[in-house]
N, C-alpha and C positions, 0 to 999 in steps of 0.2 A: 516514371509518374514526375508529372509536373502539376502542382496543386495551383489551381486557377479559381479567382472570385472574381466575377463579373458585376460591375454596377450597374450596368442599363440591361432593361431586357431586349430580346430582340426587336421587339415592337419598338422599343424606346429609340435602339439603334436607326431603325428605319423612318423614325420621324424626327430623329435628328438630320439625316441624309434627305429627306423631303422637304423640310425646312431650308437648308444649305443649299437645293436644288432653286428651291422658291426667292432667296435672295442674289443667287446669280442672274435668275432670270426675270426675276422683277425689280430690283434696285441695281445689280449691278456693278463694275468694277472703274474704278476711275484711271482709265488708261489713256493716254494719246500718241503714244509714239506709232510713226507713221507705218513702218512695216508688221507692225504685230495687229495694230486695226485690220490692215490687207487681211493677213491671214484669216482672223479671226471672222470676219467679214464672209471673207470665200467660204469660210466652212458653215455659214449660218447664222454669225452672232448676228443681233444686231445692235447698230452705233447710233449715237449721238454726238453733240459736239464735246462732250468731257467724260462719257461713260461708255463702257460696252456691256450689253445683256449677253448672257448665255443660255441658250435653252437647253433643257434638259437632256433630250438628244445627244446634241453637240456635247456635252459633258460626259454622259454616259459613256458613248463610243472611245474617247480619250481612256477613261478609266478602264474600259477593254482593252486596249492599244498598249498601257502603260508596263514596261517592265519588272516584274515582281520578284525578282531575287536581284542582291545586289553584292557581288566578292571583292574584297580589298586587300590587296596582298604587302606586307611589310618588304621593305631593302631584304629582311632576311629569310624571304621566303615563307614567311607566316602567313597564313591566310585565313579570313574572317567573314564567313558568309552571312549576311542577314536575312532572316526566313527561314534558317534552320534549324528552329526549333529551340537552339541556345539562346541565354542571357548572358549580353556584353554590356560592359560598361566602358564609359570612357571620361576623360575630363574636362570642366570648362575649360572655355575659350574666350580670351578677350579680356579679363581683367585688367583693370588699371592699376591697383596697388597689390602690394605683398603686407602679408601680419605675418611678421616677428614673432614666433611662440616664445622664444626665449627669453625676450623681455617685454613682451605685450605690446609693441608697437609698430607702426605700419609705415610703409614708406611706398614711394613710385616704384614702381618695376621697371627694370630696363633689360635692353636686350641679353646682358649674361642670366638673367633670371629665366629668359624663355629659354635660352640655352640647358641652363642646370635644369630646371622644370622637366625638358621634355628626357632628360639623361636618368631622373629619378623615375619620372613614370615610365620609362623603358624598363628598371627594373623590377616594377611594382607587377605581380601574378596576375592581379585580379582586373586590373585596367590594358583591355586588348587591343583598342586602339588610341592613339593619341592624338591632339587637338592642340594648335600652339596656344599655350595657356595664358599666357601676358599682352598688352598691347605695350611695347617699350616707349617709356617715354625720351631716350635718345634717337628714336627717327623718325621722318619727317611723318607727319598724317598722308599725306597722298598715297604713300606705298606701304603704310601700316599692315595690312593684309599679308602683303608679298613679303615684309620682311618679317614677320613672325613665321612665314613659312620656311623662308629661306634659311631660318635659322635652327628650325626644328631639323630642318631633314638630314643634316646628318651625325645626329644625335641620337636614333632609333633605330633598332629592326624592325618593330614593328608597323601596322599599318597606320599611316600617317594622313587623315584627314585635312583635306585642304582647307584653306581659310575661308571665312564669310566674304562673298564678293559683292560687290556693287555696280562693278563698271565691266563690260565685256573686255575691257585691253586686261582688267585683272583677273577674268578667266582664262584667258590667252597664256598670260605671263605664267599663270599657276600651272598650266599644262606644260609650258616651254620647261619651267625648273623640276615638274614631276619624271619628263624625258630622261632626265641628268641621269637618275637613277633606275628606270624601268620605262616598262610599256604604260604613259599615262590612264590608259581604259584601265586597266588594274590596280594601278597604285593610288587612284588620286577621285575621291569624290569632293563636291562643291555645293555646298548651300547659301542661299539668296532670302532674303527675310522681305517680304511685301511689306508694306505700309498701313498699319491698321488705324483706322477702319478701311478694308476693301480698296486701297490703292497701289499701282503699281507704275512708282513714277518711269520715264523714259529712260535716263540710266539703268533701271534696273531690269524693264522689258528688253532691253537691247544686250544684256547680260546674260539673260534667260535664254536666248535667240544665239548666243553666242557656246552656252555650255552645251544645249541642244547639238549644234552645229558638230562640236566636237567630240560630241557622242560620250562624254562622261557623266558617271550617274550623280542624280539633282536630287538634291535635299529642300524642298520648300521650305522655310521657318519662320512662318507667322511668330509674331512675340506681341501678341493684345493682351491690356490689362483690362479685365473687368471692372467698369465703372467709369471708367475715363474714355479707352478705345475699344470698347464691346460692352454690350449689355452686362449689368451686376449679377445675374442670375447666371451659374456656371452652364447650365445647359444651351444658355439663349448665347452666350460667349464661346462656347465650345462649335456652335452649330457656324458662328461667324469665322470663328479660326479655321474650320473645314471649307468653309467655301474660300477662304483666302488660298486654301493647300490646293484645291481643286482649281481655280483660277489660275495659277501658275503652273499647277498640272498642265491645264488643255495646252496651255501657251507651248509649253516643251513637247508635248506630244504633236500637235500642229506640225512643228519645225523639224522633229524627228519622231516619228511614230516607234513606240517600243524603247524608246529611252527607259535606264532603269530610275527608278522613284524610291526614294526614303522618305515615309512620310512622316514629318516634325510638326512638334508643336509644343508650342512655350507660354502656355495661357499662366496670365498672374491675374492677382485679384489686386483691386485700390484697397488701401486701409484710409476707411473712411474718416479718420482723425487727421491726419498727416495730408492722403492725396497720395502717398507714395506708392511703390510696388510692393505686394507682400511677394515673398517667395518662400517662406517659413512656413505659413500656414497649410492646415491642413486640407484646404481648399485646392490647394495646387496637386496633391497627391490623387485629390477625388478627380479633378480635371485633367491630369495625366493618362490615368486609367479609364477618362470614357474617351480620350483621344488616340489610346490603344484600342479599345473596340469598334469606333468607327474607321479606323485605318485598316485593321485587320477584316473588316467589313468588304474592304475594297480588295482584300489581297494583299496588299504592302507592307513591306517589316515598315515597323514604327519605333521611332526614338523619339524619347521625351525625355523632361527632368525628372531624377530621382534625389538626388543629394541635393538640396536646396534648403537656405535659411538666411535670416535677415540679420543671424547674430555677428558680433564683432570680435567675437573672441571664442575661444573653444571652452565652453562652458554648457552645461545641460540645457538650454535653449537650444544651440547647435545639435547635440546631440539628438533631443526628440525630435526636431523637426525634419533633419535630412533622414533618419531613420522613417519615421512616417511616409514621407514624400518618396522614399526610394520603394520602400518595400508593397505600397498601394498599386503602384502600374505594374512592378514586378510580378503580384500576384494576377494582374488582369492580362497577363502576357505578353510583356512589354520583350519587343526584340531586343533593345537595346538603352540604357539610363544614362544617363549624362551628368556631370556635375561632380567628378571627383575634384577635392580641392578648392570648392567654392565656399564663399563665405558673402556677406553684407549684400546678397542681393546680386550677386556677379560681379559687383567692382572689386573685390579682393580675394586673394587665395592665400593658401599658406601650403610650404612642404610639410609641414608637420600633420596638416590637415589631409594631404592627400595619402600619407600612410593611414592616419587612422579609415578614409574611406577604403584603403584596398582591404582592411580588415571586415570593415561593415559591408562591403561589396560579397567580401566571402561569405557571409552570415546570411545576405540576403540572397543567395545562389541556393544555399542549403536549404533556406526556410521555402524556396518554390519548388525545390525535391519534394517536400512533404514526407511521406512514409509510404512504405509497403506492408500491406497486409498477407501473407501468403503462409505456407509451412513451416518455411525455415526462418521468417523473422518473426511469427507469433511463438515459436519456441517453445511449444508443450511439452516435447521431450528433454530439453532443457530444464526446465523446470522439477520434473519429475526426478531428472540425477542430479540434479545439485541438493533437493531435498532428501534423497537416499543417501548423501554421505556429506560433506561439508557444510549444507546449507549456505555458500557462499559462491557466488557467481564469477566470484572473479577467478578463479582457477578452470573455469571453462573455456575451451576451445572457442565454442561460441562467442565468447565475450572479446576476446583477439579476434575473431573473423571480422565481429560487426565494426569492432573500431577501425579496422585495416580496409574497411569498405565504406567509411568515412558516416558511419551513423551519427558519430558526435563532432563538431567542426572543432577541433584543436584552436584557441586563438593565442595570438603572441604578444597582444597589447593590451589587453584585459584582463583586471586583477581577480582572481581566481584562488588568492590564497588564505592564509588566516589574518587576523590583525596583528600578532605578533610577528610572522615573516614577512608583513608588509612594513611593519614598524622597521623591523631589522634592515632590510634593503633601503631605507632611507626615504620611505612615505612616497614612495616614486609612483606616479599613476599614468595614466592612459598619454594624457598630453608630453610628459615628459619622456616617457618611453617614445612616443612618435619621433619627438623632436631628436633625438641621438640614433634613431633611424633612421632618419633622414639626412642627419649628417654623417652617418656611418656610409650611406651607401652613396652620398655625393662625396667622400672620400675614396672611396674603392670601385664604381663600377664604372668599366671605360665600356664604350660603344665603338666597333671597328671604325676607323675613320673612313671617310670617303678619299678618291686618289686626289691629289693635287689637281690635276686637269677639272676636276670634276667641282670642286671649291672655286676655283676661276673662274667656270662657265654660270655658276651660280652668282658669283659677284657681278659680271659681266650684263645677266639678265637682270639683277635688279637694279644695277644702274642705267639699264634702258628704259628699266618701269619708271624708274625718277625721274627719265627725262621725258618720257611720254604722258604721265601722270602727274607732274606735279602742277597743273594748271586745275587738276579736279577738282 
């Protein structure tokens, strides 16, 4: 049984859908790329010099054709199918800085950090898919996404999601890199972020067409901020975000009907006192839950932020923000939650945070399981047996069976002992234990390497990409 808490009624979901259709039909999307405009016009869209307006019938028709299940395979054979009823987790992608928990300092991430993060995440039980974590400062910006992917590929057997792309050539090179380890149609998904509010730049439109041509599962990933690039009401911002997802979906489906779609949303709020994007407020959890509901209205698997915080350290703020913002969309039925390892609104990440989030993810999955009330679990006969003997349930076979079934999640990092025991162990807390576990994993966990010929091929592809994309 999966517990589910819905923030929107069916009527409110339909109202949100209707608002998005009105936005696309009456306001439209800024889109100037010639091939895209031609494709959309042939399907019934209305064009003016700057915008494209999409009639409801066109949007509904493309939604009906979209592929509704996405399966990704890892190099080790592990398969993850979004939309199969399970809750999956993956890490933050694209952090610039790394937080050193042992010293409480930060530094710019480098290629080695991409490699180390991938290997650490490969070892974490509740990280099911890996996204290249850091934007390394020691590679050129023109090939950043591809360099992240290239350096992550050899260091995990789990499904590895492709990088966020902006250009058609990036999509093409990512597919060629995925082909080094397997069938790109099974090994790769690609995300692209429309520009809020309601714009698809030429190079992004070309990239969407290329992703569709290549037949790779596509994740439209708008990242509006309510109050600056979207309305300041959560409902209004989700309606705009939905319109941005649908615009990208329509273009992809016209180019390749039936292309698998992963419905994504990364709506944040503006902090009115500073203008900064807030990833830690409970509003993100509410927006993510609403995003899950509208995506499921279309029958699509939904990926939203779960672990998110504006905190700069591994403190109380960090813990309560990421817990709230993960549990709300999880209970709304999310298929996948992102953000393992995230800090400072996505600018920073931490190895210790990755280990902590692995434990958090286990707790959130347990919360979503809820409880089952049947003859076995209600345990009326067990109560009678205990009362007739020792009046202690510890010796009952029912207790052992419940423990083995996962009725209670046994944590590894959280403190559950006495003060004296904690003090005798050096007053170590979750952060210290997580840092020690990260160091242990990085010191011992090995991933079967690629063949030398595969490594050379990846290097050659990255070099070719740098040559082609150097001026992008």
